[in-house]
C-alpha positions in Angstrom: 17.4 22.8 -54.2 19.8 19.9 -55.4 21.4 17.0 -53.8 25.6 16.7 -54.7 27.8 14.2 -53.9 32.0 15.3 -53.9 35.5 13.9 -53.3 38.0 15.2 -51.5 35.5 17.8 -49.5 38.2 18.0 -46.6 40.7 20.8 -48.0 41.6 22.8 -50.6 39.3 23.3 -53.6 36.9 20.7 -52.2 36.1 22.6 -49.0 35.8 25.6 -50.6 33.2 24.2 -52.4 31.3 22.4 -49.9 31.1 25.7 -48.4 29.9 27.3 -51.6 27.1 24.8 -52.3 26.0 24.5 -48.8 25.9 28.1 -48.7 23.4 27.8 -51.7 21.3 25.8 -50.2 22.0 22.6 -51.5 22.4 18.7 -49.7 25.8 17.7 -50.1 27.2 14.0 -49.5 31.1 14.6 -48.9 33.9 11.7 -49.1 37.4 12.0 -47.7 40.0 10.3 -46.2 38.7 12.0 -42.9 36.5 14.6 -42.0 33.3 13.7 -44.3 30.2 12.5 -44.3 31.8 9.0 -45.9 34.9 7.8 -44.6 37.2 5.9 -47.9 40.4 5.4 -49.0 39.9 6.0 -53.3 43.4 4.6 -53.7 41.9 1.0 -53.7 39.3 -0.6 -55.5 37.3 -1.7 -52.3 37.3 1.9 -50.7 35.8 3.4 -54.2 33.1 0.4 -54.3 32.4 1.3 -50.0 32.2 5.1 -51.4 29.6 4.4 -54.0 27.5 2.0 -52.0 27.4 5.0 -49.1 26.7 7.4 -51.4 23.8 5.7 -53.6 22.2 4.9 -50.2 22.3 8.5 -49.2 20.6 9.8 -52.3 18.0 7.1 -53.5 16.4 9.7 -55.3 19.3 10.7 -57.0 22.1 13.5 -57.3 22.1 16.6 -59.1 25.5 16.8 -59.4 29.2 15.2 -58.8 32.3 16.6 -58.5 35.4 14.1 -57.8 38.1 16.6 -56.6 39.9 14.0 -54.5 43.8 13.6 -56.0 47.0 14.0 -55.8 50.1 16.1 -56.5 53.6 15.4 -58.0 56.2 15.5 -55.7 54.0 14.8 -52.8 52.7 11.5 -53.2 54.1 8.1 -54.6 53.6 8.0 -58.0 51.7 4.6 -58.1 48.8 6.2 -55.3 48.4 9.8 -57.8 47.8 7.1 -60.7 45.5 5.1 -58.6 43.5 8.1 -57.1 43.6 10.5 -60.1 42.6 8.6 -62.7 40.8 5.5 -61.3 39.3 7.2 -57.6 37.9 9.6 -60.3 36.5 7.5 -63.5 35.1 4.2 -61.4 33.1 7.0 -59.2 31.4 8.8 -62.3 30.6 5.4 -63.8 29.1 4.1 -60.6 27.3 7.4 -60.1 25.6 7.6 -63.4 22.9 6.2 -63.0 21.9 8.2 -60.1 22.6 11.0 -62.3 20.9 10.2 -64.9 17.7 10.0 -62.6 18.0 13.9 -61.8 19.6 15.1 -65.6 22.7 15.9 -63.1 25.6 17.3 -63.8 29.7 16.3 -63.2 32.7 18.2 -62.8 36.1 16.5 -63.2 39.2 18.3 -61.9 42.1 18.4 -64.6 44.8 20.8 -64.6 46.3 23.4 -66.5 49.8 21.7 -66.7 48.1 18.3 -68.2 49.4 19.2 -71.6 52.8 20.1 -70.3 54.3 16.6 -70.3 54.7 14.3 -73.3 52.9 11.7 -72.9 54.0 7.9 -72.5 51.7 6.1 -75.1 51.9 3.0 -72.8 50.9 4.6 -69.4 48.1 6.8 -71.6 46.7 3.4 -73.0 46.4 1.5 -69.8 44.6 4.5 -68.4 42.1 4.7 -71.2 41.7 1.2 -70.7 40.5 0.9 -67.4 43.7 -1.6 -67.0 44.5 -0.6 -63.1 47.3 -3.1 -63.2 49.0 -2.4 -66.0 48.7 1.4 -65.3 50.7 1.3 -61.7 53.0 -1.4 -63.3 53.9 1.1 -66.0 53.2 4.2 -63.6 56.8 2.8 -61.7 58.6 2.9 -65.7 58.0 6.7 -66.8 59.9 10.0 -65.0 58.7 10.6 -61.4 57.0 13.9 -61.5 55.3 13.1 -64.6 52.5 10.9 -63.3 49.7 14.0 -61.8 50.1 15.7 -65.5 49.4 12.5 -67.2 46.6 11.2 -65.0 44.8 14.5 -65.5 45.5 14.5 -69.5 44.0 11.1 -69.0 41.0 12.4 -67.4 40.0 15.1 -70.1 40.7 12.2 -72.6 38.1 9.9 -71.0 35.5 13.0 -70.4 35.8 13.7 -74.1 35.7 10.0 -75.6 32.5 9.3 -72.9 30.7 12.4 -73.9 28.4 10.8 -76.2 27.5 7.9 -74.3 27.4 10.2 -71.0 25.1 13.0 -72.9 22.7 10.3 -73.9 22.1 9.0 -70.9 21.0 12.7 -70.0 23.7 13.7 -67.7 26.4 16.9 -68.4 30.3 16.1 -68.0 32.5 18.9 -68.1 36.1 19.5 -66.8 38.2 22.7 -65.3 41.5 22.7 -65.5 43.2 25.3 -62.8 46.5 26.2 -62.3 48.5 26.6 -59.3 46.2 27.4 -56.6 47.0 28.1 -52.3 45.9 24.6 -51.2 47.8 22.2 -48.9 48.4 20.0 -52.1 50.7 23.0 -53.6 51.8 24.6 -50.3 54.9 22.2 -49.8 56.1 22.4 -53.4 57.2 25.8 -53.1 59.4 24.1 -50.1 61.0 21.6 -52.3 64.4 22.8 -54.1 63.4 20.8 -57.5 59.5 22.1 -57.6 59.7 25.6 -56.2 61.5 26.7 -59.4 59.0 25.2 -61.5 56.3 26.7 -59.5 57.8 30.1 -59.9 58.4 29.4 -63.7 54.3 28.7 -63.9 53.5 32.2 -62.5 56.2 34.2 -64.5 54.4 32.8 -67.5 50.9 33.7 -65.7 49.2 37.1 -67.1 47.9 37.8 -63.8 50.8 36.9 -62.0 49.6 35.4 -58.9 48.7 31.7 -57.8 44.7 31.4 -57.7 42.6 30.6 -54.6 40.3 28.1 -54.3 37.0 30.2 -54.3 38.2 31.2 -58.0 37.9 27.4 -58.6 35.0 26.9 -56.8 32.7 29.5 -58.4 33.3 28.0 -62.1 32.6 25.1 -60.7 29.3 25.9 -59.6 28.7 27.2 -62.9 29.2 24.3 -64.9 26.9 22.4 -62.5 24.7 25.0 -62.3 21.3 25.2 -65.0 23.2 28.2 -66.6 25.7 25.8 -68.0 23.1 23.8 -69.2 24.0 23.3 -73.1 27.7 23.2 -71.9 29.1 19.6 -72.2 32.7 17.9 -73.0 34.3 21.3 -72.4 37.6 21.7 -70.4 37.7 25.5 -68.9 40.9 26.6 -68.1 40.9 28.6 -64.7 44.5 29.6 -64.4 44.7 33.3 -64.8 45.9 33.2 -68.6 48.5 31.1 -68.5 47.3 28.1 -71.3 46.5 31.1 -73.2 49.9 32.8 -72.8 52.0 29.3 -73.3 50.0 27.5 -76.2 49.0 30.7 -77.9 48.3 28.7 -81.2 46.2 25.7 -79.7 42.8 25.4 -79.0 
């Protein structure tokens, strides 16, 4: 059995993944703003460093896997916090845990989104993210259209993964990402109550071949696969788990 760390374990996909891995007999280290082994605010550099130190203290012999699930959705949180948590709260923890993951030839699974390709990229925002310049990214976040930050930070995560796949792979660590469609979670529920976002959500479902939202277990299962030895030759890949939306909406893209 392995030892796995995950953020955002308190609800939604993170909670489902925690239960699934625990049922498999794995040891878990959970990080969240509340109801977790490690309480940390990953929207701040100080919170990220505290979380890293606490995870490493609990895993002196390394990690078999890490899944940074913690994130905020568009329309439900301030854009600056979305920028800080979704991108920097993910990449900084992956970087900080990389030596521990290398100790046990571990695996990382990032949480992206099938909405990432939907929004036109703001080049200055994207460059600040990929440069790791949090101050510049947050400053630019105030100048781009509200509601686009979620999609753009998730796209940036995929870019970051692909740009660093060689370095991370040569360190002995696999990294992949999953791109869910609309999933029944506390993050998406308020969108259905919004005059602005409810029509967007409905449009997504109308273009989804399986004609329904996904459930958290339907994302936790594929994440477990990507963490497992069964995916030992899968590296740098983005797996869409979106009921077929991307295949339908972007038929000529790969």
